[in-house]
All heavy atoms as TSV, in Angstrom:
chain	resi	resn	atom	element	x	y	z
A	1	MET	N	N	-36.819	-17.512	52.657
A	1	MET	CA	C	-36.163	-18.774	52.968
A	1	MET	C	C	-36.202	-19.716	51.768
A	1	MET	O	O	-35.237	-20.491	51.538
A	1	MET	CB	C	-36.743	-19.356	54.206
A	1	MET	CG	C	-35.956	-20.498	54.762
A	1	MET	SD	S	-34.416	-19.876	55.378
A	1	MET	CE	C	-33.805	-21.261	56.282
A	2	ARG	N	N	-37.296	-19.681	51.041
A	2	ARG	CA	C	-37.434	-20.588	49.894
A	2	ARG	C	C	-36.414	-20.205	48.829
A	2	ARG	O	O	-35.874	-21.077	48.101
A	2	ARG	CB	C	-38.855	-20.503	49.299
A	2	ARG	CG	C	-39.872	-21.139	50.142
A	2	ARG	CD	C	-41.218	-21.061	49.424
A	2	ARG	NE	N	-42.260	-21.498	50.387
A	2	ARG	CZ	C	-43.566	-21.475	50.031
A	2	ARG	NH1	N	-43.920	-21.056	48.850
A	2	ARG	NH2	N	-44.487	-21.901	50.878
A	3	ALA	N	N	-36.216	-18.869	48.676
A	3	ALA	CA	C	-35.251	-18.474	47.635
A	3	ALA	C	C	-33.833	-18.938	47.988
A	3	ALA	O	O	-33.047	-19.330	47.114
A	3	ALA	CB	C	-35.243	-16.910	47.533
A	4	LEU	N	N	-33.480	-18.882	49.304
A	4	LEU	CA	C	-32.172	-19.333	49.666
A	4	LEU	C	C	-32.004	-20.811	49.444
A	4	LEU	O	O	-30.960	-21.320	48.967
A	4	LEU	CB	C	-31.939	-19.031	51.142
A	4	LEU	CG	C	-30.565	-19.371	51.731
A	4	LEU	CD1	C	-29.474	-18.562	51.044
A	4	LEU	CD2	C	-30.561	-19.039	53.239
A	5	THR	N	N	-33.096	-21.563	49.721
A	5	THR	CA	C	-33.024	-23.070	49.499
A	5	THR	C	C	-32.918	-23.339	48.006
A	5	THR	O	O	-32.115	-24.201	47.597
A	5	THR	CB	C	-34.270	-23.726	50.058
A	5	THR	OG1	O	-34.448	-23.368	51.415
A	5	THR	CG2	C	-34.252	-25.198	49.917
A	6	ALA	N	N	-33.646	-22.587	47.200
A	6	ALA	CA	C	-33.592	-22.865	45.714
A	6	ALA	C	C	-32.178	-22.491	45.211
A	6	ALA	O	O	-31.678	-23.190	44.371
A	6	ALA	CB	C	-34.643	-22.019	45.071
A	7	ALA	N	N	-31.617	-21.432	45.711
A	7	ALA	CA	C	-30.264	-21.046	45.266
A	7	ALA	C	C	-29.281	-22.090	45.677
A	7	ALA	O	O	-28.391	-22.455	44.953
A	7	ALA	CB	C	-29.926	-19.690	45.823
A	8	ALA	N	N	-29.369	-22.640	46.837
A	8	ALA	CA	C	-28.469	-23.658	47.333
A	8	ALA	C	C	-28.580	-24.968	46.465
A	8	ALA	O	O	-27.614	-25.572	46.130
A	8	ALA	CB	C	-28.732	-23.953	48.791
A	9	ILE	N	N	-29.805	-25.295	46.171
A	9	ILE	CA	C	-30.021	-26.498	45.338
A	9	ILE	C	C	-29.460	-26.252	43.930
A	9	ILE	O	O	-28.803	-27.153	43.364
A	9	ILE	CB	C	-31.500	-26.867	45.308
A	9	ILE	CG1	C	-32.016	-27.329	46.620
A	9	ILE	CG2	C	-31.812	-27.909	44.199
A	9	ILE	CD1	C	-33.478	-27.623	46.742
A	10	GLY	N	N	-29.651	-25.093	43.396
A	10	GLY	CA	C	-29.100	-24.775	42.103
A	10	GLY	C	C	-27.559	-24.802	42.095
A	10	GLY	O	O	-26.952	-25.347	41.150
A	11	LEU	N	N	-26.934	-24.282	43.167
A	11	LEU	CA	C	-25.525	-24.317	43.235
A	11	LEU	C	C	-24.945	-25.726	43.377
A	11	LEU	O	O	-23.980	-26.098	42.721
A	11	LEU	CB	C	-25.079	-23.467	44.452
A	11	LEU	CG	C	-23.595	-23.385	44.661
A	11	LEU	CD1	C	-22.881	-22.687	43.494
A	11	LEU	CD2	C	-23.247	-22.614	45.951
A	12	VAL	N	N	-25.619	-26.552	44.160
A	12	VAL	CA	C	-25.236	-27.906	44.247
A	12	VAL	C	C	-25.333	-28.677	42.947
A	12	VAL	O	O	-24.463	-29.421	42.543
A	12	VAL	CB	C	-26.014	-28.659	45.378
A	12	VAL	CG1	C	-25.768	-30.156	45.343
A	12	VAL	CG2	C	-25.647	-28.080	46.741
A	13	ALA	N	N	-26.397	-28.437	42.175
A	13	ALA	CA	C	-26.565	-29.059	40.901
A	13	ALA	C	C	-25.535	-28.619	39.902
A	13	ALA	O	O	-25.015	-29.454	39.154
A	13	ALA	CB	C	-28.006	-28.730	40.348
A	14	ALA	N	N	-25.219	-27.335	39.913
A	14	ALA	CA	C	-24.159	-26.819	39.050
A	14	ALA	C	C	-22.814	-27.439	39.351
A	14	ALA	O	O	-22.096	-27.793	38.413
A	14	ALA	CB	C	-24.141	-25.309	39.054
A	15	LEU	N	N	-22.457	-27.511	40.628
A	15	LEU	CA	C	-21.228	-28.058	40.974
A	15	LEU	C	C	-21.137	-29.608	40.680
A	15	LEU	O	O	-20.085	-30.123	40.302
A	15	LEU	CB	C	-20.974	-27.827	42.486
A	15	LEU	CG	C	-20.701	-26.351	42.876
A	15	LEU	CD1	C	-20.537	-26.259	44.354
A	15	LEU	CD2	C	-19.474	-25.813	42.210
A	16	ALA	N	N	-22.264	-30.263	40.848
A	16	ALA	CA	C	-22.351	-31.673	40.482
A	16	ALA	C	C	-22.103	-31.876	39.023
A	16	ALA	O	O	-21.385	-32.800	38.561
A	16	ALA	CB	C	-23.641	-32.276	40.950
A	17	LEU	N	N	-22.672	-31.007	38.162
A	17	LEU	CA	C	-22.509	-31.091	36.718
A	17	LEU	C	C	-21.092	-30.812	36.370
A	17	LEU	O	O	-20.469	-31.545	35.526
A	17	LEU	CB	C	-23.425	-30.104	36.035
A	17	LEU	CG	C	-23.361	-30.062	34.508
A	17	LEU	CD1	C	-23.786	-31.417	33.912
A	17	LEU	CD2	C	-24.199	-28.950	33.996
A	18	ILE	N	N	-20.469	-29.893	36.945
A	18	ILE	CA	C	-19.010	-29.590	36.689
A	18	ILE	C	C	-18.189	-30.785	37.094
A	18	ILE	O	O	-17.184	-31.089	36.400
A	18	ILE	CB	C	-18.570	-28.302	37.422
A	18	ILE	CG1	C	-19.259	-27.103	36.789
A	18	ILE	CG2	C	-17.038	-28.150	37.390
A	18	ILE	CD1	C	-19.119	-25.790	37.574
A	19	ALA	N	N	-18.447	-31.374	38.252
A	19	ALA	CA	C	-17.680	-32.554	38.707
A	19	ALA	C	C	-17.831	-33.694	37.733
A	19	ALA	O	O	-16.835	-34.406	37.463
A	19	ALA	CB	C	-18.098	-32.935	40.084
A	20	VAL	N	N	-19.004	-33.909	37.210
A	20	VAL	CA	C	-19.231	-35.041	36.235
A	20	VAL	C	C	-18.509	-34.788	34.948
A	20	VAL	O	O	-17.782	-35.695	34.407
A	20	VAL	CB	C	-20.730	-35.244	35.975
A	20	VAL	CG1	C	-20.959	-36.169	34.783
A	20	VAL	CG2	C	-21.424	-35.747	37.263
A	21	VAL	N	N	-18.532	-33.554	34.428
A	21	VAL	CA	C	-17.854	-33.282	33.202
A	21	VAL	C	C	-16.333	-33.336	33.370
A	21	VAL	O	O	-15.614	-33.858	32.500
A	21	VAL	CB	C	-18.271	-31.821	32.678
A	21	VAL	CG1	C	-17.379	-31.361	31.563
A	21	VAL	CG2	C	-19.696	-31.839	32.306
A	22	THR	N	N	-15.816	-32.952	34.528
A	22	THR	CA	C	-14.379	-33.007	34.797
A	22	THR	C	C	-13.962	-34.477	34.926
A	22	THR	O	O	-12.918	-34.833	34.444
A	22	THR	CB	C	-14.122	-32.253	36.154
A	22	THR	OG1	O	-14.515	-30.890	36.002
A	22	THR	CG2	C	-12.590	-32.306	36.427
A	23	ALA	N	N	-14.768	-35.291	35.526
A	23	ALA	CA	C	-14.505	-36.713	35.694
A	23	ALA	C	C	-14.458	-37.439	34.356
A	23	ALA	O	O	-13.580	-38.305	34.198
A	23	ALA	CB	C	-15.501	-37.375	36.689
A	24	ILE	N	N	-15.347	-37.086	33.492
A	24	ILE	CA	C	-15.394	-37.741	32.153
A	24	ILE	C	C	-14.213	-37.327	31.332
A	24	ILE	O	O	-13.585	-38.147	30.634
A	24	ILE	CB	C	-16.737	-37.389	31.468
A	24	ILE	CG1	C	-17.909	-38.049	32.177
A	24	ILE	CG2	C	-16.681	-37.872	30.020
A	24	ILE	CD1	C	-19.237	-37.629	31.621
A	25	GLY	N	N	-13.845	-36.065	31.354
A	25	GLY	CA	C	-12.698	-35.604	30.621
A	25	GLY	C	C	-13.057	-35.168	29.216
A	25	GLY	O	O	-14.145	-35.280	28.781
A	26	ALA	N	N	-12.101	-34.703	28.524
A	26	ALA	CA	C	-12.250	-34.181	27.123
A	26	ALA	C	C	-12.414	-35.379	26.231
A	26	ALA	O	O	-11.759	-36.423	26.392
A	26	ALA	CB	C	-11.087	-33.314	26.772
A	27	PRO	N	N	-13.238	-35.283	25.200
A	27	PRO	CA	C	-13.367	-36.367	24.227
A	27	PRO	C	C	-12.042	-36.530	23.454
A	27	PRO	O	O	-11.347	-35.580	23.080
A	27	PRO	CB	C	-14.519	-35.924	23.324
A	27	PRO	CG	C	-14.577	-34.445	23.457
A	27	PRO	CD	C	-14.045	-34.131	24.856
A	28	GLU	N	N	-11.789	-37.787	23.035
A	28	GLU	CA	C	-10.628	-38.062	22.242
A	28	GLU	C	C	-10.950	-37.670	20.803
A	28	GLU	O	O	-12.057	-37.805	20.335
A	28	GLU	CB	C	-10.340	-39.581	22.292
A	28	GLU	CG	C	-9.871	-40.005	23.689
A	28	GLU	CD	C	-8.542	-39.368	24.102
A	28	GLU	OE1	O	-7.702	-39.150	23.302
A	28	GLU	OE2	O	-8.442	-39.126	25.366
A	29	GLY	N	N	-9.946	-37.240	20.071
A	29	GLY	CA	C	-10.141	-36.951	18.669
A	29	GLY	C	C	-8.944	-36.119	18.131
A	29	GLY	O	O	-7.996	-35.981	18.814
A	30	GLN	N	N	-9.053	-35.770	16.872
A	30	GLN	CA	C	-7.969	-35.021	16.264
A	30	GLN	C	C	-8.501	-33.736	15.707
A	30	GLN	O	O	-9.724	-33.566	15.445
A	30	GLN	CB	C	-7.429	-35.874	15.056
A	30	GLN	CG	C	-6.847	-37.191	15.476
A	30	GLN	CD	C	-6.361	-38.038	14.267
A	30	GLN	OE1	O	-6.633	-37.680	13.160
A	30	GLN	NE2	N	-5.697	-39.089	14.513
A	31	THR	N	N	-7.592	-32.790	15.602
A	31	THR	CA	C	-7.936	-31.488	14.994
A	31	THR	C	C	-7.752	-31.568	13.479
A	31	THR	O	O	-7.086	-32.472	12.963
A	31	THR	CB	C	-7.085	-30.403	15.545
A	31	THR	OG1	O	-5.761	-30.704	15.308
A	31	THR	CG2	C	-7.350	-30.208	17.057
A	32	SER	N	N	-8.386	-30.690	12.782
A	32	SER	CA	C	-8.356	-30.681	11.311
A	32	SER	C	C	-6.922	-30.163	10.934
A	32	SER	O	O	-6.394	-29.227	11.475
A	32	SER	CB	C	-9.374	-29.704	10.784
A	32	SER	OG	O	-9.178	-29.542	9.393
A	33	PRO	N	N	-6.324	-30.807	9.881
A	33	PRO	CA	C	-5.035	-30.393	9.417
A	33	PRO	C	C	-5.083	-29.134	8.604
A	33	PRO	O	O	-4.086	-28.456	8.420
A	33	PRO	CB	C	-4.516	-31.562	8.584
A	33	PRO	CG	C	-5.769	-32.248	8.104
A	33	PRO	CD	C	-6.774	-32.027	9.253
A	34	GLN	N	N	-6.283	-28.746	8.154
A	34	GLN	CA	C	-6.456	-27.547	7.303
A	34	GLN	C	C	-6.690	-26.308	8.206
A	34	GLN	O	O	-7.502	-26.442	9.102
A	34	GLN	CB	C	-7.569	-27.723	6.350
A	34	GLN	CG	C	-7.383	-28.871	5.345
A	34	GLN	CD	C	-8.542	-29.032	4.414
A	34	GLN	OE1	O	-9.644	-28.384	4.620
A	34	GLN	NE2	N	-8.444	-29.894	3.467
A	35	PRO	N	N	-5.981	-25.234	7.929
A	35	PRO	CA	C	-6.235	-24.052	8.762
A	35	PRO	C	C	-7.579	-23.366	8.456
A	35	PRO	O	O	-8.151	-23.567	7.356
A	35	PRO	CB	C	-5.089	-23.125	8.344
A	35	PRO	CG	C	-4.733	-23.514	6.934
A	35	PRO	CD	C	-5.018	-25.038	6.939
A	36	LEU	N	N	-8.069	-22.682	9.422
A	36	LEU	CA	C	-9.336	-21.984	9.213
A	36	LEU	C	C	-9.072	-20.743	8.413
A	36	LEU	O	O	-8.035	-20.111	8.525
A	36	LEU	CB	C	-9.958	-21.590	10.563
A	36	LEU	CG	C	-10.346	-22.751	11.440
A	36	LEU	CD1	C	-10.813	-22.183	12.828
A	36	LEU	CD2	C	-11.488	-23.533	10.866
A	37	LEU	N	N	-10.064	-20.308	7.619
A	37	LEU	CA	C	-9.957	-19.094	6.837
A	37	LEU	C	C	-10.206	-17.901	7.752
A	37	LEU	O	O	-11.232	-17.913	8.474
A	37	LEU	CB	C	-10.958	-19.100	5.658
A	37	LEU	CG	C	-10.759	-20.112	4.585
A	37	LEU	CD1	C	-11.873	-20.049	3.570
A	37	LEU	CD2	C	-9.400	-19.904	3.911
A	38	THR	N	N	-9.333	-17.017	7.786
A	38	THR	CA	C	-9.446	-15.865	8.649
A	38	THR	C	C	-9.795	-14.614	7.893
A	38	THR	O	O	-10.028	-13.513	8.463
A	38	THR	CB	C	-8.240	-15.565	9.498
A	38	THR	OG1	O	-7.074	-15.464	8.638
A	38	THR	CG2	C	-7.934	-16.768	10.444
A	39	THR	N	N	-9.769	-14.669	6.539
A	39	THR	CA	C	-10.096	-13.468	5.739
A	39	THR	C	C	-11.137	-13.873	4.684
A	39	THR	O	O	-11.321	-15.054	4.371
A	39	THR	CB	C	-8.827	-12.973	4.970
A	39	THR	OG1	O	-8.326	-13.997	4.207
A	39	THR	CG2	C	-7.733	-12.515	5.932
A	40	VAL	N	N	-11.803	-12.879	4.173
A	40	VAL	CA	C	-12.827	-13.137	3.166
A	40	VAL	C	C	-12.125	-13.384	1.838
A	40	VAL	O	O	-11.278	-12.579	1.467
A	40	VAL	CB	C	-13.786	-11.932	3.082
A	40	VAL	CG1	C	-14.803	-12.165	1.971
A	40	VAL	CG2	C	-14.432	-11.703	4.410
A	41	PRO	N	N	-12.506	-14.433	1.140
A	41	PRO	CA	C	-11.846	-14.643	-0.177
A	41	PRO	C	C	-12.117	-13.543	-1.160
A	41	PRO	O	O	-13.161	-12.812	-1.094
A	41	PRO	CB	C	-12.518	-15.940	-0.711
A	41	PRO	CG	C	-13.152	-16.543	0.493
A	41	PRO	CD	C	-13.431	-15.455	1.441
A	42	ALA	N	N	-11.252	-13.266	-2.090
A	42	ALA	CA	C	-11.384	-12.172	-3.028
A	42	ALA	C	C	-12.584	-12.506	-3.950
A	42	ALA	O	O	-12.839	-13.650	-4.347
A	42	ALA	CB	C	-10.119	-12.041	-3.879
A	43	HIS	N	N	-13.294	-11.468	-4.353
A	43	HIS	CA	C	-14.424	-11.598	-5.202
A	43	HIS	C	C	-13.939	-11.850	-6.633
A	43	HIS	O	O	-13.097	-11.150	-7.094
A	43	HIS	CB	C	-15.326	-10.368	-5.171
A	43	HIS	CG	C	-16.643	-10.555	-5.807
A	43	HIS	ND1	N	-16.857	-10.439	-7.178
A	43	HIS	CD2	C	-17.847	-10.857	-5.292
A	43	HIS	CE1	C	-18.128	-10.629	-7.404
A	43	HIS	NE2	N	-18.749	-10.960	-6.319
A	44	PRO	N	N	-14.505	-12.866	-7.338
A	44	PRO	CA	C	-14.006	-13.153	-8.697
A	44	PRO	C	C	-14.307	-12.127	-9.684
A	44	PRO	O	O	-15.280	-11.405	-9.657
A	44	PRO	CB	C	-14.659	-14.481	-9.062
A	44	PRO	CG	C	-15.789	-14.673	-8.118
A	44	PRO	CD	C	-15.475	-13.830	-6.975
């Protein structure tokens, strides 16, 4: 019974954390104008 109670408390805590993050929303900002390097540069 203790394991079930602990699992329920953990689930409630996780859902509360998700609700808080969803309510706050994504942070404002801009992305970098420079593209990411996807290949290894040539060896000099």
